VOGU-3710 file (C-alpha; in Angstrom, 3 decimals, decimal comma):
1> mkfvmsstel> 0,000/0,000/0,000  1,530/3,314/-1,075  -0,006/6,711/-1,776  0,509/10,467/-1,406  -2,053/12,874/0,011  -2,557/16,081/1,991  -1,604/15,784/5,662  -4,392/18,128/6,845  -7,090/16,361/4,810  -6,095/12,996/6,236
11> lahmqlmgrv> -5,980/14,465/9,748  -9,495/15,948/9,439  -10,954/12,556/8,537  -8,899/10,728/11,170  -10,098/13,131/13,874  -13,712/12,538/12,855  -13,086/8,795/13,180  -11,632/9,431/16,618  -15,010/10,739/17,798  -16,470/7,265/17,216
21> mnskntlpil> -13,818/5,451/19,224  -14,307/4,966/22,974  -11,565/5,653/25,512  -11,848/2,042/26,710  -12,755/-0,750/24,307  -13,523/-4,432/24,834  -11,660/-5,343/21,624  -8,141/-4,012/20,920  -8,951/-3,540/17,209  -11,495/-0,854/18,113
31> dyvllqlkdg> -8,590/1,441/19,022  -7,679/1,482/15,319  -9,014/3,195/12,203  -9,384/0,974/9,153  -7,757/2,440/6,016  -8,616/0,850/2,652  -7,190/2,168/-0,622  -8,938/1,076/-3,811  -9,841/2,645/-7,181  -8,291/5,978/-6,277
41> kltlmasdle> -10,299/6,355/-3,068  -9,161/6,037/0,529  -11,937/4,676/2,758  -11,664/5,234/6,520  -13,784/3,356/9,038  -14,080/3,453/12,828  -16,449/1,533/15,097  -17,382/0,958/18,725  -19,571/-2,040/17,710  -22,749/0,055/18,087
51> ttlisqidvp> -21,805/3,013/15,873  -19,783/2,738/12,669  -18,622/5,735/10,632  -17,205/5,481/7,117  -15,714/8,274/5,023  -14,047/8,464/1,627  -11,258/10,692/0,258  -10,184/10,976/-3,364  -6,458/10,200/-3,604  -4,869/11,568/-6,808
61> svqeegsvaa> -1,516/9,793/-6,368  -1,837/6,021/-5,793  1,113/3,711/-6,378  -0,160/0,572/-4,654  -3,552/-0,365/-3,225  -4,044/-2,132/0,106  -5,445/-1,817/3,613  -4,270/-1,434/7,190  -5,650/-0,733/10,651  -3,993/2,501/11,806
71> prmmmntlke> -3,657/3,200/15,541  -5,328/6,143/17,252  -1,941/7,723/18,042  -1,355/8,342/14,307  -3,692/11,320/14,755  -1,319/12,828/17,319  1,523/12,656/14,809  -0,528/14,206/12,003  -1,591/17,095/14,271  1,971/18,400/14,267
81> fpeqpitivv> 2,234/18,670/10,472  1,599/21,883/8,564  -0,280/21,499/5,279  1,985/19,469/2,992  2,020/16,293/0,875  2,789/13,181/2,880  3,711/9,761/1,506  2,247/6,750/3,304  3,688/3,280/2,767  2,408/0,105/4,453
91> dqtfnieltw> 4,565/-3,035/4,311  3,525/-6,691/4,598  3,843/-6,625/8,400  1,454/-3,623/8,539  4,077/-1,105/9,598  3,020/2,384/8,471  5,815/4,655/7,230  5,079/8,371/6,895  7,507/10,342/4,749  7,534/14,104/4,228
101> atgkatipgf> 9,958/16,648/2,782  12,322/16,732/5,752  11,805/13,477/7,622  9,958/10,228/8,190  8,260/8,219/10,933  7,236/4,594/11,427  4,063/3,568/13,255  3,027/-0,064/13,860  -0,363/-0,889/12,313  -2,570/-3,948/12,643
111> npqdfpeipe> -4,061/-6,629/10,421  -7,206/-5,111/8,829  -8,941/-8,510/8,622  -9,649/-8,337/12,367  -11,766/-5,197/11,956  -15,509/-5,761/12,642  -17,849/-5,849/9,658  -20,474/-3,198/9,004  -23,911/-4,213/10,351  -26,391/-4,931/7,553
121> lkgsvtrinf> -30,036/-3,926/7,517  -32,301/-6,979/7,383  -35,940/-7,831/6,939  -38,338/-4,944/6,442  -36,268/-1,850/5,652  -37,810/1,635/5,527  -36,114/4,312/3,392  -36,676/8,053/3,333  -34,729/10,943/1,822  -34,045/14,164/3,713
131> apqalnegva> -32,698/17,469/2,508  -29,470/17,871/4,523  -30,635/21,119/6,136  -33,949/19,580/7,229  -32,236/16,594/8,840  -29,538/18,763/10,409  -32,080/21,152/11,939  -34,136/18,253/13,262  -31,143/16,708/15,001  -29,518/19,955/16,177
141> ktlfatande> -32,690/21,440/17,678  -33,580/18,360/19,721  -30,202/16,887/20,698  -29,752/19,119/23,763  -32,994/17,804/25,307  -31,997/14,119/25,297  -31,544/12,409/28,659  -28,821/10,338/30,330  -31,108/7,880/32,036  -29,911/4,312/32,606
151> lrpvmngiyf> -33,342/3,201/33,798  -35,171/4,597/30,752  -32,841/4,241/27,761  -35,601/5,273/25,310  -35,152/8,828/26,615  -31,457/8,848/25,676  -31,977/9,613/22,010  -33,959/11,502/19,377  -37,322/10,038/18,445  -38,027/10,132/14,699
161> dlsgdyatfv> -41,794/10,081/14,163  -42,483/9,846/10,433  -46,066/10,262/9,287  -47,582/10,831/5,868  -47,765/14,618/6,340  -44,442/15,546/7,954  -41,428/14,352/9,906  -41,328/14,995/13,656  -38,184/14,976/15,812  -38,732/14,678/19,577
171> asdahklvry> -36,409/14,598/22,564  -37,133/14,751/26,289  -35,405/14,180/29,618  -38,730/14,287/31,534  -38,016/17,892/32,635  -37,972/19,509/29,211  -39,299/18,395/25,848  -38,649/19,556/22,295  -40,907/18,769/19,356  -39,622/19,908/15,983
181> rrldvkptdk> -41,572/19,280/12,787  -40,469/19,483/9,147  -43,474/20,071/6,936  -41,386/19,709/3,750  -40,539/16,052/4,495  -43,292/13,748/3,248  -42,737/10,117/4,326  -44,522/7,543/2,194  -44,985/5,123/5,104  -45,574/5,695/8,805
191> atfilpkkpa> -42,516/4,617/10,778  -40,630/5,479/13,976  -37,195/4,900/15,471  -35,005/6,265/18,291  -31,544/7,508/17,291  -28,998/7,329/20,165  -27,221/10,478/21,294  -23,715/9,535/20,112  -24,512/8,901/16,433  -26,856/11,915/16,502
201> tllsgilake> -23,950/14,100/17,633  -21,701/12,681/14,902  -24,406/13,188/12,307  -24,952/16,802/13,322  -21,277/17,577/12,760  -21,213/16,001/9,300  -24,524/17,387/8,018  -23,444/21,019/8,396  -21,285/20,711/5,258  -23,493/18,329/3,281
211> qsevevafdd> -25,024/19,532/0,005  -26,707/16,404/-1,367  -29,856/14,610/-0,240  -29,385/12,152/2,622  -30,888/8,676/2,421  -31,992/7,307/5,787  -32,658/3,575/5,893  -33,593/1,571/8,988  -34,972/-1,740/10,182  -36,040/-2,689/13,716
221> knasfnlsgy> -32,468/-2,729/15,065  -30,144/-0,535/12,961  -30,181/2,652/10,900  -27,983/3,817/8,048  -27,405/7,445/7,037  -25,918/7,707/3,544  -24,275/11,017/2,645  -22,160/12,001/-0,349  -18,820/11,330/1,347  -19,862/9,560/4,536
231> klvcrliegn> -21,928/6,666/5,808  -23,070/6,296/9,397  -24,484/2,983/10,616  -25,726/2,639/14,188  -27,749/0,439/16,468  -31,079/1,967/17,409  -32,522/2,245/20,913  -35,156/-0,434/21,354  -38,377/0,296/23,201  -41,435/2,535/23,038
241> fpaynsvipt> -40,987/6,284/23,275  -43,528/7,976/25,598  -46,701/9,449/24,076  -45,217/12,921/23,889  -48,313/14,711/22,532  -50,324/13,757/25,613  -48,051/15,807/27,929  -48,306/18,992/25,867  -51,019/21,216/27,416  -53,516/22,585/24,906
251> enpnkvtvdr> -55,408/25,117/27,048  -52,994/27,902/28,015  -54,850/31,188/28,599  -51,836/32,992/30,089  -49,501/34,140/27,313  -46,487/36,416/27,433  -44,506/37,690/24,419  -40,971/38,833/25,167  -37,616/39,484/23,515  -35,729/36,164/23,627
261> lelltvvkri> -32,181/37,496/24,011  -33,206/39,996/26,675  -34,989/37,272/28,638  -32,018/34,928/28,237  -29,634/37,596/29,529  -31,815/38,379/32,545  -32,290/34,699/33,433  -28,521/34,095/33,246  -27,886/37,077/35,498  -30,451/36,201/38,145
271> atlapagtsl> -29,540/32,483/37,981  -26,157/33,274/39,558  -28,065/34,077/42,764  -30,242/30,940/42,733  -29,656/28,022/45,120  -26,907/25,752/43,799  -28,910/22,608/44,478  -32,131/23,555/42,714  -31,221/26,518/40,447  -34,773/27,714/41,126
281> iriklsqnql> -35,863/31,040/39,679  -39,316/32,598/39,954  -41,136/34,267/37,100  -43,954/36,617/38,092  -46,318/37,777/35,375  -48,510/40,847/35,586  -49,814/43,390/33,109  -47,023/44,113/30,597  -44,356/43,263/33,160  -42,297/40,154/33,806
291> tisaqdldfs> -40,299/39,891/37,037  -37,562/37,302/37,511  -36,204/36,612/40,967  -34,051/34,141/42,863  -33,094/33,649/46,496  -30,554/31,447/48,241  -31,410/31,429/51,943  -28,287/29,468/52,911  -25,957/32,245/51,708  -28,381/35,193/51,898
301> ysgtermscl> -28,198/35,746/48,131  -31,157/37,313/46,365  -31,905/39,198/43,189  -34,841/40,608/41,239  -35,079/42,106/37,780  -38,041/43,436/35,826  -38,507/43,599/32,078  -41,294/44,792/29,820  -43,426/42,324/27,868  -46,829/41,780/26,314
311> yegdemeigf> -48,946/39,704/28,689  -52,444/38,308/28,322  -53,873/36,522/31,330  -54,218/36,559/35,091  -51,420/37,557/37,431  -49,400/34,470/38,323  -46,019/33,258/39,551  -44,260/30,095/38,359  -40,895/28,493/39,164  -38,374/26,892/36,796
321> kssflieila> -34,925/25,350/36,968  -32,847/28,157/35,484  -30,355/25,929/33,644  -33,180/24,217/31,726  -34,783/27,528/30,793  -31,417/28,861/29,614  -30,919/25,793/27,404  -34,319/26,201/25,798  -33,950/29,936/25,165  -30,469/29,422/23,733
331> nlpsqevvle> -31,779/26,862/21,237  -34,617/28,972/19,847  -33,656/31,126/16,835  -36,566/33,585/16,974  -36,034/37,185/18,071  -39,178/37,015/20,185  -40,728/34,076/22,006  -44,139/33,320/23,453  -44,422/31,647/26,857  -47,780/29,962/27,443
341> fsdpsragli> -49,066/28,810/30,850  -52,230/27,326/32,269  -51,304/27,407/35,978  -48,106/27,241/38,108  -48,339/23,469/38,543  -48,469/22,552/34,851  -45,834/22,593/32,117  -45,124/25,823/30,308  -44,741/26,064/26,531  -42,071/28,181/24,877
351> lpvteasene> -42,624/28,907/21,190  -40,877/31,105/18,620  -42,935/34,054/17,403  -41,511/33,556/13,912  -39,947/30,375/12,552  -36,724/30,429/10,530  -38,611/28,744/7,680  -42,252/28,243/6,715  -41,534/24,497/6,722  -40,705/24,426/10,452
361> etlmllmpmm> -42,788/24,068/13,595  -40,922/24,292/16,891  -42,379/23,653/20,333  -40,476/23,471/23,599  -41,946/22,448/26,937  -40,545/22,950/30,428  -41,859/21,402/33,633  -42,242/23,827/36,558  -40,715/23,584/40,014  -42,619/23,985/43,250
371> ina> -42,334/27,429/44,823  -42,105/27,224/48,599  -44,378/29,624/50,417
//
């Protein structure tokens, strides 16, 4: 195996593979990246047995085809190179020799035959095409709301709910919930699956630069995301996602419209004075005025700040965990948001006044906290 390519291009793909690899693996081969050179293309593959990422690079200068499993530490070596051509030679014992203008290095590789095979989709396979922006927005706007719950693994991923009219992306950690709909995605068949957090994070990073349509294929155990230069295959989370629509309150007579960035800034400021254990802040609503306050009795901290708003409804006070509210406000793109409430004991809805696109529908829900008298 012998070829010449850009050091920075190879590093970029190797670093992406490194995001798949775990710090501790059950199989030694999982600490390696598979490199396969054939027909002028270098294919890289990394796996943790549940998530497999594959990428391809066009190599203009190929002298000999072949394959090798390259160790993780090869990335550390490539990090120290400026942009320059680098010659890579792999011998029959899988030693990898890197040669550049002023020097060379040798890194021991591994037999590529020991690398795990890509999981194949079996049985009834559903396929749907997404515009890259639609899929990226769906993943990016819900990923932050996924849980880390060992007892309820179905909450640890993004729920894809595909109906005949639109595609819905849902994530919840039982405290907050995000429902994002794409009206421009028209699935032919009704289907659902739960994408785990790790492959969702990898996918979000790749989709930002994608220009072509993405084919998503899945069976009852695995999903495959096929992009122009990448392929991501992952094991899905098995189980039934909660009936998310049933927890979204429909009767919310108390509505406040407020500048999102101003509210976010005020919440961040007052949250520094909230109790460390609960992060509780209080939101008091009255005619055209919103008051945010926090108090930490243990350290005698307290703070209050008022801001103008448009409010329709009865005077009320509701409590929220400030860190959750900050996350939600930070992930809404609208200049203004509407907060809808029924009463202080029920979930509040946070909606954008204007969507970024006519094909989007975004809803975020936050459970309240009890306010001690």
